[in-house]
FILO-719231 format. One record per atom (N, C-alpha, C, O): residue in three letters; atom name; z, x, y. Coordinates in nm, 3 decimals. Layout:
<recs>
{residu->ALA	atome->CA	z->Z	x->X	y->Y}
...
</recs>
This chain:
<recs>
{residu->MET	atome->N	z->15.035	x->7.476	y->9.121}
{residu->MET	atome->CA	z->15.055	x->7.619	y->9.058}
{residu->MET	atome->C	z->14.968	x->7.653	y->9.153}
{residu->MET	atome->O	z->14.889	x->7.581	y->9.214}
{residu->ARG	atome->N	z->15.000	x->7.835	y->9.166}
{residu->ARG	atome->CA	z->14.874	x->7.882	y->9.256}
{residu->ARG	atome->C	z->14.816	x->7.961	y->9.168}
{residu->ARG	atome->O	z->14.875	x->8.011	y->9.072}
{residu->ARG	atome->N	z->14.666	x->7.981	y->9.202}
{residu->ARG	atome->CA	z->14.559	x->8.035	y->9.160}
{residu->ARG	atome->C	z->14.506	x->8.156	y->9.196}
{residu->ARG	atome->O	z->14.436	x->8.140	y->9.296}
{residu->SER	atome->N	z->14.509	x->8.286	y->9.153}
{residu->SER	atome->CA	z->14.435	x->8.389	y->9.160}
{residu->SER	atome->C	z->14.315	x->8.397	y->9.226}
{residu->SER	atome->O	z->14.225	x->8.328	y->9.177}
{residu->THR	atome->N	z->14.288	x->8.460	y->9.319}
{residu->THR	atome->CA	z->14.123	x->8.423	y->9.356}
{residu->THR	atome->C	z->14.053	x->8.565	y->9.279}
{residu->THR	atome->O	z->14.098	x->8.679	y->9.282}
{residu->PRO	atome->N	z->13.918	x->8.510	y->9.206}
{residu->PRO	atome->CA	z->13.854	x->8.585	y->9.178}
{residu->PRO	atome->C	z->13.828	x->8.730	y->9.261}
{residu->PRO	atome->O	z->13.762	x->8.729	y->9.365}
{residu->LYS	atome->N	z->13.886	x->8.859	y->9.207}
{residu->LYS	atome->CA	z->13.808	x->9.002	y->9.235}
{residu->LYS	atome->C	z->13.665	x->9.021	y->9.247}
{residu->LYS	atome->O	z->13.604	x->9.014	y->9.140}
{residu->PRO	atome->N	z->13.568	x->9.052	y->9.399}
{residu->PRO	atome->CA	z->13.447	x->9.072	y->9.324}
{residu->PRO	atome->C	z->13.442	x->9.167	y->9.262}
{residu->PRO	atome->O	z->13.531	x->9.251	y->9.249}
{residu->ILE	atome->N	z->13.275	x->9.165	y->9.189}
{residu->ILE	atome->CA	z->13.278	x->9.336	y->9.130}
{residu->ILE	atome->C	z->13.215	x->9.413	y->9.252}
{residu->ILE	atome->O	z->13.132	x->9.381	y->9.337}
{residu->ARG	atome->N	z->13.312	x->9.561	y->9.221}
{residu->ARG	atome->CA	z->13.270	x->9.631	y->9.322}
{residu->ARG	atome->C	z->13.118	x->9.676	y->9.379}
{residu->ARG	atome->O	z->13.078	x->9.685	y->9.495}
{residu->ASN	atome->N	z->13.059	x->9.697	y->9.268}
{residu->ASN	atome->CA	z->12.893	x->9.785	y->9.243}
{residu->ASN	atome->C	z->12.833	x->9.659	y->9.228}
{residu->ASN	atome->O	z->12.722	x->9.682	y->9.179}
{residu->LYS	atome->N	z->12.847	x->9.534	y->9.245}
{residu->LYS	atome->CA	z->12.749	x->9.435	y->9.199}
{residu->LYS	atome->C	z->12.701	x->9.326	y->9.370}
{residu->LYS	atome->O	z->12.785	x->9.252	y->9.422}
{residu->LEU	atome->N	z->12.589	x->9.339	y->9.415}
{residu->LEU	atome->CA	z->12.579	x->9.250	y->9.535}
{residu->LEU	atome->C	z->12.591	x->9.059	y->9.500}
{residu->LEU	atome->O	z->12.526	x->9.003	y->9.411}
{residu->ASP	atome->N	z->12.663	x->9.007	y->9.570}
{residu->ASP	atome->CA	z->12.736	x->8.892	y->9.537}
{residu->ASP	atome->C	z->12.584	x->8.839	y->9.703}
{residu->ASP	atome->O	z->12.561	x->8.892	y->9.813}
{residu->LEU	atome->N	z->12.512	x->8.698	y->9.618}
{residu->LEU	atome->CA	z->12.410	x->8.691	y->9.732}
{residu->LEU	atome->C	z->12.497	x->8.593	y->9.813}
{residu->LEU	atome->O	z->12.509	x->8.564	y->9.932}
{residu->THR	atome->N	z->12.537	x->8.566	y->9.733}
{residu->THR	atome->CA	z->12.616	x->8.421	y->9.819}
{residu->THR	atome->C	z->12.708	x->8.415	y->9.941}
{residu->THR	atome->O	z->12.713	x->8.328	y->10.028}
{residu->ASP	atome->N	z->12.797	x->8.554	y->9.922}
{residu->ASP	atome->CA	z->12.846	x->8.568	y->10.012}
{residu->ASP	atome->C	z->12.804	x->8.652	y->10.131}
{residu->ASP	atome->O	z->12.780	x->8.773	y->10.124}
{residu->ARG	atome->N	z->12.797	x->8.585	y->10.233}
{residu->ARG	atome->CA	z->12.749	x->8.600	y->10.382}
{residu->ARG	atome->C	z->12.827	x->8.736	y->10.416}
{residu->ARG	atome->O	z->12.756	x->8.821	y->10.471}
{residu->THR	atome->N	z->12.948	x->8.768	y->10.394}
{residu->THR	atome->CA	z->12.957	x->8.865	y->10.443}
{residu->THR	atome->C	z->12.936	x->8.999	y->10.408}
{residu->THR	atome->O	z->12.934	x->9.081	y->10.500}
{residu->GLN	atome->N	z->12.920	x->9.038	y->10.293}
{residu->GLN	atome->CA	z->12.884	x->9.122	y->10.233}
{residu->GLN	atome->C	z->12.748	x->9.163	y->10.234}
{residu->GLN	atome->O	z->12.715	x->9.281	y->10.244}
{residu->MET	atome->N	z->12.659	x->9.054	y->10.222}
{residu->MET	atome->CA	z->12.492	x->9.048	y->10.268}
{residu->MET	atome->C	z->12.465	x->9.112	y->10.418}
{residu->MET	atome->O	z->12.379	x->9.192	y->10.456}
{residu->ARG	atome->N	z->12.553	x->9.056	y->10.476}
{residu->ARG	atome->CA	z->12.571	x->9.142	y->10.609}
{residu->ARG	atome->C	z->12.614	x->9.317	y->10.617}
{residu->ARG	atome->O	z->12.553	x->9.404	y->10.679}
{residu->LEU	atome->N	z->12.717	x->9.330	y->10.548}
{residu->LEU	atome->CA	z->12.714	x->9.473	y->10.548}
{residu->LEU	atome->C	z->12.645	x->9.555	y->10.512}
{residu->LEU	atome->O	z->12.623	x->9.659	y->10.574}
{residu->VAL	atome->N	z->12.579	x->9.513	y->10.363}
{residu->VAL	atome->CA	z->12.478	x->9.564	y->10.289}
{residu->VAL	atome->C	z->12.362	x->9.613	y->10.385}
{residu->VAL	atome->O	z->12.317	x->9.727	y->10.393}
{residu->ARG	atome->N	z->12.329	x->9.507	y->10.452}
{residu->ARG	atome->CA	z->12.166	x->9.500	y->10.525}
{residu->ARG	atome->C	z->12.210	x->9.603	y->10.664}
{residu->ARG	atome->O	z->12.142	x->9.685	y->10.725}
{residu->LYS	atome->N	z->12.327	x->9.566	y->10.680}
{residu->LYS	atome->CA	z->12.383	x->9.666	y->10.820}
{residu->LYS	atome->C	z->12.371	x->9.832	y->10.757}
{residu->LYS	atome->O	z->12.323	x->9.927	y->10.819}
{residu->ARG	atome->N	z->12.413	x->9.834	y->10.657}
{residu->ARG	atome->CA	z->12.448	x->9.993	y->10.595}
{residu->ARG	atome->C	z->12.313	x->10.050	y->10.576}
{residu->ARG	atome->O	z->12.275	x->10.164	y->10.599}
{residu->LEU	atome->N	z->12.227	x->9.918	y->10.515}
{residu->LEU	atome->CA	z->12.064	x->9.991	y->10.401}
{residu->LEU	atome->C	z->11.925	x->9.991	y->10.565}
{residu->LEU	atome->O	z->11.811	x->10.035	y->10.547}
{residu->GLY	atome->N	z->11.957	x->9.951	y->10.661}
{residu->GLY	atome->CA	z->11.876	x->9.956	y->10.784}
{residu->GLY	atome->C	z->11.802	x->9.807	y->10.723}
{residu->GLY	atome->O	z->11.682	x->9.814	y->10.748}
{residu->LEU	atome->N	z->11.827	x->9.712	y->10.672}
{residu->LEU	atome->CA	z->11.729	x->9.601	y->10.618}
{residu->LEU	atome->C	z->11.704	x->9.483	y->10.669}
{residu->LEU	atome->O	z->11.773	x->9.479	y->10.771}
{residu->SER	atome->N	z->11.634	x->9.360	y->10.656}
{residu->SER	atome->CA	z->11.584	x->9.277	y->10.723}
{residu->SER	atome->C	z->11.651	x->9.210	y->10.577}
{residu->SER	atome->O	z->11.642	x->9.251	y->10.461}
{residu->ASP	atome->N	z->11.721	x->9.089	y->10.634}
{residu->ASP	atome->CA	z->11.728	x->8.970	y->10.519}
{residu->ASP	atome->C	z->11.623	x->8.967	y->10.417}
{residu->ASP	atome->O	z->11.633	x->9.042	y->10.320}
{residu->ALA	atome->N	z->11.517	x->8.880	y->10.431}
{residu->ALA	atome->CA	z->11.396	x->8.884	y->10.373}
{residu->ALA	atome->C	z->11.354	x->9.040	y->10.268}
{residu->ALA	atome->O	z->11.290	x->9.047	y->10.163}
{residu->GLN	atome->N	z->11.398	x->9.113	y->10.323}
{residu->GLN	atome->CA	z->11.372	x->9.266	y->10.281}
{residu->GLN	atome->C	z->11.466	x->9.315	y->10.132}
{residu->GLN	atome->O	z->11.428	x->9.365	y->10.026}
{residu->LEU	atome->N	z->11.635	x->9.264	y->10.194}
{residu->LEU	atome->CA	z->11.683	x->9.294	y->10.116}
{residu->LEU	atome->C	z->11.693	x->9.187	y->9.993}
{residu->LEU	atome->O	z->11.741	x->9.212	y->9.882}
{residu->THR	atome->N	z->11.642	x->9.073	y->10.033}
{residu->THR	atome->CA	z->11.648	x->8.972	y->9.900}
{residu->THR	atome->C	z->11.520	x->8.973	y->9.828}
{residu->THR	atome->O	z->11.517	x->8.902	y->9.728}
{residu->ALA	atome->N	z->11.403	x->9.044	y->9.859}
{residu->ALA	atome->CA	z->11.314	x->9.073	y->9.783}
{residu->ALA	atome->C	z->11.329	x->9.190	y->9.667}
{residu->ALA	atome->O	z->11.291	x->9.197	y->9.550}
{residu->ILE	atome->N	z->11.427	x->9.304	y->9.780}
{residu->ILE	atome->CA	z->11.468	x->9.386	y->9.648}
{residu->ILE	atome->C	z->11.544	x->9.355	y->9.494}
{residu->ILE	atome->O	z->11.536	x->9.396	y->9.378}
{residu->VAL	atome->N	z->11.617	x->9.260	y->9.569}
{residu->VAL	atome->CA	z->11.742	x->9.231	y->9.466}
{residu->VAL	atome->C	z->11.655	x->9.098	y->9.380}
{residu->VAL	atome->O	z->11.732	x->9.043	y->9.301}
{residu->GLY	atome->N	z->11.539	x->9.047	y->9.379}
{residu->GLY	atome->CA	z->11.500	x->8.980	y->9.332}
{residu->GLY	atome->C	z->11.400	x->9.064	y->9.195}
{residu->GLY	atome->O	z->11.369	x->9.037	y->9.079}
{residu->ARG	atome->N	z->11.373	x->9.180	y->9.298}
{residu->ARG	atome->CA	z->11.296	x->9.289	y->9.237}
{residu->ARG	atome->C	z->11.329	x->9.365	y->9.120}
{residu->ARG	atome->O	z->11.277	x->9.380	y->9.010}
{residu->ILE	atome->N	z->11.468	x->9.422	y->9.198}
{residu->ILE	atome->CA	z->11.563	x->9.572	y->9.121}
{residu->ILE	atome->C	z->11.699	x->9.438	y->9.064}
{residu->ILE	atome->O	z->11.775	x->9.447	y->8.968}
{residu->GLY	atome->N	z->11.692	x->9.379	y->9.117}
{residu->GLY	atome->CA	z->11.890	x->9.361	y->9.061}
{residu->GLY	atome->C	z->11.953	x->9.350	y->9.155}
{residu->GLY	atome->O	z->11.902	x->9.369	y->9.266}
{residu->ASN	atome->N	z->12.096	x->9.313	y->9.138}
{residu->ASN	atome->CA	z->12.194	x->9.332	y->9.194}
{residu->ASN	atome->C	z->12.252	x->9.426	y->9.217}
{residu->ASN	atome->O	z->12.305	x->9.419	y->9.328}
{residu->SER	atome->N	z->12.270	x->9.518	y->9.167}
{residu->SER	atome->CA	z->12.348	x->9.657	y->9.162}
{residu->SER	atome->C	z->12.303	x->9.738	y->9.309}
{residu->SER	atome->O	z->12.187	x->9.743	y->9.348}
{residu->LEU	atome->N	z->12.405	x->9.792	y->9.373}
{residu->LEU	atome->CA	z->12.396	x->9.829	y->9.484}
{residu->LEU	atome->C	z->12.348	x->9.984	y->9.445}
{residu->LEU	atome->O	z->12.243	x->10.028	y->9.493}
{residu->SER	atome->N	z->12.398	x->10.035	y->9.388}
{residu->SER	atome->CA	z->12.317	x->10.176	y->9.380}
{residu->SER	atome->C	z->12.202	x->10.164	y->9.317}
{residu->SER	atome->O	z->12.143	x->10.271	y->9.323}
{residu->ALA	atome->N	z->12.137	x->10.077	y->9.254}
{residu->ALA	atome->CA	z->12.014	x->10.091	y->9.242}
{residu->ALA	atome->C	z->11.891	x->10.046	y->9.348}
{residu->ALA	atome->O	z->11.782	x->10.102	y->9.361}
{residu->ILE	atome->N	z->11.952	x->9.906	y->9.432}
{residu->ILE	atome->CA	z->11.962	x->9.891	y->9.579}
{residu->ILE	atome->C	z->11.913	x->9.984	y->9.675}
{residu->ILE	atome->O	z->11.816	x->9.972	y->9.751}
{residu->SER	atome->N	z->12.020	x->10.113	y->9.656}
{residu->SER	atome->CA	z->12.060	x->10.212	y->9.771}
{residu->SER	atome->C	z->11.895	x->10.308	y->9.709}
{residu->SER	atome->O	z->11.793	x->10.341	y->9.771}
{residu->LYS	atome->N	z->11.924	x->10.321	y->9.609}
{residu->LYS	atome->CA	z->11.789	x->10.425	y->9.506}
{residu->LYS	atome->C	z->11.655	x->10.378	y->9.585}
{residu->LYS	atome->O	z->11.584	x->10.441	y->9.663}
{residu->GLU	atome->N	z->11.643	x->10.229	y->9.532}
{residu->GLU	atome->CA	z->11.504	x->10.234	y->9.637}
{residu->GLU	atome->C	z->11.464	x->10.206	y->9.771}
{residu->GLU	atome->O	z->11.349	x->10.209	y->9.815}
{residu->VAL	atome->N	z->11.571	x->10.179	y->9.832}
{residu->VAL	atome->CA	z->11.555	x->10.162	y->9.980}
{residu->VAL	atome->C	z->11.547	x->10.340	y->9.999}
{residu->VAL	atome->O	z->11.465	x->10.357	y->10.089}
{residu->ALA	atome->N	z->11.581	x->10.431	y->9.967}
{residu->ALA	atome->CA	z->11.555	x->10.619	y->9.981}
{residu->ALA	atome->C	z->11.388	x->10.588	y->9.915}
{residu->ALA	atome->O	z->11.291	x->10.607	y->9.989}
{residu->GLN	atome->N	z->11.370	x->10.542	y->9.777}
{residu->GLN	atome->CA	z->11.227	x->10.588	y->9.788}
{residu->GLN	atome->C	z->11.116	x->10.510	y->9.836}
{residu->GLN	atome->O	z->11.006	x->10.537	y->9.788}
{residu->GLN	atome->N	z->11.122	x->10.425	y->9.917}
{residu->GLN	atome->CA	z->11.062	x->10.291	y->10.009}
{residu->GLN	atome->C	z->11.042	x->10.437	y->10.147}
{residu->GLN	atome->O	z->10.938	x->10.478	y->10.199}
{residu->ARG	atome->N	z->11.167	x->10.476	y->10.168}
{residu->ARG	atome->CA	z->11.107	x->10.521	y->10.282}
{residu->ARG	atome->C	z->11.062	x->10.654	y->10.255}
{residu->ARG	atome->O	z->10.984	x->10.721	y->10.322}
{residu->ALA	atome->N	z->11.118	x->10.682	y->10.155}
{residu->ALA	atome->CA	z->11.075	x->10.823	y->10.149}
{residu->ALA	atome->C	z->10.874	x->10.855	y->10.080}
{residu->ALA	atome->O	z->10.809	x->10.952	y->10.041}
{residu->GLY	atome->N	z->10.852	x->10.723	y->10.099}
{residu->GLY	atome->CA	z->10.744	x->10.685	y->9.999}
{residu->GLY	atome->C	z->10.650	x->10.714	y->10.172}
{residu->GLY	atome->O	z->10.552	x->10.780	y->10.204}
{residu->ALA	atome->N	z->10.737	x->10.632	y->10.238}
{residu->ALA	atome->CA	z->10.647	x->10.590	y->10.445}
{residu->ALA	atome->C	z->10.636	x->10.692	y->10.543}
{residu->ALA	atome->O	z->10.587	x->10.683	y->10.656}
{residu->LEU	atome->N	z->10.698	x->10.815	y->10.474}
{residu->LEU	atome->CA	z->10.698	x->10.923	y->10.555}
{residu->LEU	atome->C	z->10.549	x->10.970	y->10.616}
{residu->LEU	atome->O	z->10.466	x->10.949	y->10.527}
{residu->PRO	atome->N	z->10.498	x->11.016	y->10.713}
{residu->PRO	atome->CA	z->10.349	x->11.050	y->10.730}
{residu->PRO	atome->C	z->10.381	x->11.172	y->10.667}
{residu->PRO	atome->O	z->10.485	x->11.233	y->10.688}
{residu->LYS	atome->N	z->10.271	x->11.217	y->10.573}
{residu->LYS	atome->CA	z->10.215	x->11.333	y->10.558}
{residu->LYS	atome->C	z->10.187	x->11.453	y->10.674}
{residu->LYS	atome->O	z->10.096	x->11.438	y->10.757}
{residu->PRO	atome->N	z->10.261	x->11.558	y->10.673}
{residu->PRO	atome->CA	z->10.221	x->11.682	y->10.822}
{residu->PRO	atome->C	z->10.063	x->11.695	y->10.794}
{residu->PRO	atome->O	z->10.006	x->11.725	y->10.689}
{residu->THR	atome->N	z->10.010	x->11.664	y->10.917}
{residu->THR	atome->CA	z->9.834	x->11.727	y->10.891}
{residu->THR	atome->C	z->9.836	x->11.795	y->11.025}
{residu->THR	atome->O	z->9.722	x->11.792	y->11.072}
{residu->ASP	atome->N	z->9.904	x->11.844	y->11.087}
{residu->ASP	atome->CA	z->9.908	x->11.938	y->11.170}
{residu->ASP	atome->C	z->9.931	x->12.083	y->11.142}
{residu->ASP	atome->O	z->9.950	x->12.160	y->11.236}
{residu->VAL	atome->N	z->9.931	x->12.141	y->10.967}
{residu->VAL	atome->CA	z->9.968	x->12.248	y->10.956}
{residu->VAL	atome->C	z->9.850	x->12.343	y->10.916}
{residu->VAL	atome->O	z->9.754	x->12.298	y->10.853}
{residu->PRO	atome->N	z->9.854	x->12.433	y->10.942}
{residu->PRO	atome->CA	z->9.711	x->12.517	y->10.952}
{residu->PRO	atome->C	z->9.675	x->12.534	y->10.831}
{residu->PRO	atome->O	z->9.753	x->12.513	y->10.738}
{residu->PRO	atome->N	z->9.515	x->12.587	y->10.807}
{residu->PRO	atome->CA	z->9.493	x->12.592	y->10.645}
{residu->PRO	atome->C	z->9.575	x->12.769	y->10.593}
{residu->PRO	atome->O	z->9.584	x->12.866	y->10.670}
{residu->ALA	atome->N	z->9.611	x->12.767	y->10.487}
{residu->ALA	atome->CA	z->9.679	x->12.892	y->10.456}
{residu->ALA	atome->C	z->9.558	x->12.995	y->10.499}
{residu->ALA	atome->O	z->9.595	x->13.112	y->10.495}
{residu->ALA	atome->N	z->9.430	x->12.977	y->10.538}
{residu->ALA	atome->CA	z->9.372	x->13.119	y->10.564}
{residu->ALA	atome->C	z->9.368	x->13.151	y->10.696}
{residu->ALA	atome->O	z->9.351	x->13.267	y->10.734}
{residu->VAL	atome->N	z->9.385	x->13.026	y->10.795}
{residu->VAL	atome->CA	z->9.469	x->13.087	y->10.937}
{residu->VAL	atome->C	z->9.585	x->13.144	y->10.908}
{residu->VAL	atome->O	z->9.594	x->13.259	y->10.949}
{residu->ILE	atome->N	z->9.679	x->13.101	y->10.849}
{residu->ILE	atome->CA	z->9.827	x->13.177	y->10.864}
{residu->ILE	atome->C	z->9.808	x->13.301	y->10.806}
{residu->ILE	atome->O	z->9.885	x->13.393	y->10.835}
{residu->ALA	atome->N	z->9.695	x->13.323	y->10.711}
{residu->ALA	atome->CA	z->9.694	x->13.452	y->10.668}
{residu->ALA	atome->C	z->9.643	x->13.562	y->10.766}
{residu->ALA	atome->O	z->9.685	x->13.676	y->10.788}
{residu->SER	atome->N	z->9.549	x->13.496	y->10.811}
{residu->SER	atome->CA	z->9.453	x->13.640	y->10.969}
{residu->SER	atome->C	z->9.574	x->13.611	y->11.070}
{residu->SER	atome->O	z->9.596	x->13.710	y->11.139}
{residu->ALA	atome->N	z->9.644	x->13.521	y->11.094}
{residu->ALA	atome->CA	z->9.763	x->13.492	y->11.234}
{residu->ALA	atome->C	z->9.894	x->13.636	y->11.161}
{residu->ALA	atome->O	z->9.972	x->13.695	y->11.236}
{residu->ALA	atome->N	z->9.891	x->13.649	y->11.086}
{residu->ALA	atome->CA	z->10.009	x->13.699	y->11.030}
{residu->ALA	atome->C	z->9.975	x->13.861	y->10.999}
{residu->ALA	atome->O	z->10.056	x->13.948	y->11.030}
{residu->THR	atome->N	z->9.833	x->13.897	y->10.927}
{residu->THR	atome->CA	z->9.767	x->14.038	y->10.961}
{residu->THR	atome->C	z->9.750	x->14.047	y->11.133}
{residu->THR	atome->O	z->9.753	x->14.163	y->11.172}
{residu->GLY	atome->N	z->9.735	x->13.962	y->11.223}
{residu->GLY	atome->CA	z->9.710	x->14.000	y->11.356}
{residu->GLY	atome->C	z->9.825	x->14.037	y->11.392}
{residu->GLY	atome->O	z->9.820	x->14.119	y->11.484}
{residu->GLU	atome->N	z->9.952	x->14.005	y->11.348}
{residu->GLU	atome->CA	z->10.062	x->14.056	y->11.429}
{residu->GLU	atome->C	z->10.154	x->14.180	y->11.341}
{residu->GLU	atome->O	z->10.261	x->14.239	y->11.357}
{residu->GLN	atome->N	z->10.042	x->14.179	y->11.237}
{residu->GLN	atome->CA	z->10.090	x->14.311	y->11.182}
{residu->GLN	atome->C	z->10.073	x->14.403	y->11.249}
{residu->GLN	atome->O	z->10.153	x->14.490	y->11.284}
{residu->ALA	atome->N	z->9.910	x->14.385	y->11.283}
{residu->ALA	atome->CA	z->9.834	x->14.461	y->11.337}
{residu->ALA	atome->C	z->9.873	x->14.556	y->11.459}
{residu->ALA	atome->O	z->9.866	x->14.679	y->11.459}
{residu->THR	atome->N	z->9.928	x->14.451	y->11.595}
{residu->THR	atome->CA	z->9.993	x->14.463	y->11.681}
{residu->THR	atome->C	z->10.104	x->14.503	y->11.730}
{residu->THR	atome->O	z->10.148	x->14.537	y->11.840}
{residu->THR	atome->N	z->10.147	x->14.490	y->11.611}
{residu->THR	atome->CA	z->10.331	x->14.609	y->11.582}
{residu->THR	atome->C	z->10.311	x->14.728	y->11.563}
{residu->THR	atome->O	z->10.364	x->14.822	y->11.622}
{residu->GLU	atome->N	z->10.198	x->14.732	y->11.440}
{residu->GLU	atome->CA	z->10.175	x->14.874	y->11.429}
{residu->GLU	atome->C	z->10.119	x->14.960	y->11.518}
{residu->GLU	atome->O	z->10.114	x->15.080	y->11.491}
{residu->LEU	atome->N	z->10.060	x->14.905	y->11.656}
{residu->LEU	atome->CA	z->9.962	x->14.942	y->11.744}
{residu->LEU	atome->C	z->10.100	x->15.026	y->11.810}
{residu->LEU	atome->O	z->10.123	x->15.147	y->11.805}
{residu->ALA	atome->N	z->10.202	x->14.893	y->11.888}
{residu->ALA	atome->CA	z->10.294	x->14.939	y->11.966}
{residu->ALA	atome->C	z->10.373	x->14.995	y->11.898}
{residu->ALA	atome->O	z->10.454	x->15.039	y->11.980}
{residu->ALA	atome->N	z->10.406	x->15.026	y->11.799}
{residu->ALA	atome->CA	z->10.477	x->15.110	y->11.712}
{residu->ALA	atome->C	z->10.417	x->15.264	y->11.732}
{residu->ALA	atome->O	z->10.510	x->15.343	y->11.747}
{residu->THR	atome->N	z->10.280	x->15.328	y->11.737}
{residu->THR	atome->CA	z->10.233	x->15.427	y->11.758}
{residu->THR	atome->C	z->10.170	x->15.474	y->11.915}
{residu->THR	atome->O	z->10.099	x->15.565	y->11.956}
{residu->THR	atome->N	z->10.230	x->15.374	y->11.965}
{residu->THR	atome->CA	z->10.201	x->15.410	y->12.102}
{residu->THR	atome->C	z->10.353	x->15.477	y->12.153}
{residu->THR	atome->O	z->10.470	x->15.442	y->12.137}
{residu->PRO	atome->N	z->10.267	x->15.626	y->12.242}
{residu->PRO	atome->CA	z->10.418	x->15.665	y->12.299}
{residu->PRO	atome->C	z->10.475	x->15.561	y->12.425}
{residu->PRO	atome->O	z->10.396	x->15.495	y->12.492}
{residu->ILE	atome->N	z->10.599	x->15.557	y->12.442}
{residu->ILE	atome->CA	z->10.670	x->15.486	y->12.592}
{residu->ILE	atome->C	z->10.693	x->15.643	y->12.685}
{residu->ILE	atome->O	z->10.756	x->15.743	y->12.651}
{residu->SER	atome->N	z->10.635	x->15.622	y->12.776}
{residu->SER	atome->CA	z->10.639	x->15.710	y->12.871}
{residu->SER	atome->C	z->10.741	x->15.703	y->12.970}
{residu->SER	atome->O	z->10.744	x->15.787	y->13.060}
</recs>
C-alpha cells in the first residue's frame, strides 16, 4: 500500500527541511545562524519571522545627521523669498 506524503504547513518554517531553510534565508537575506536565532526567539511562523527581520532592518537604519536645524531652513527660506521679491520689482530693460 502506498502512503501519501504529509503536506507541509504553508505558513510554518520546517527547520529540518534544507530546501525550505535555504529559500527563506535567500528571500530574507539572512545567514543560517541569524535565521535559527530568530526562529528560536520568536517561533517558526513565516509571517512573524518576516516581521522581525523588517523590524531589525528598520532599527538598524542610520539616523540622518546632515539635516540642518530648523532655524537654518527658515533663514534660507526667507532669503530666497527676498531675492524673488527683488527680482520681481526690478524692471527688465
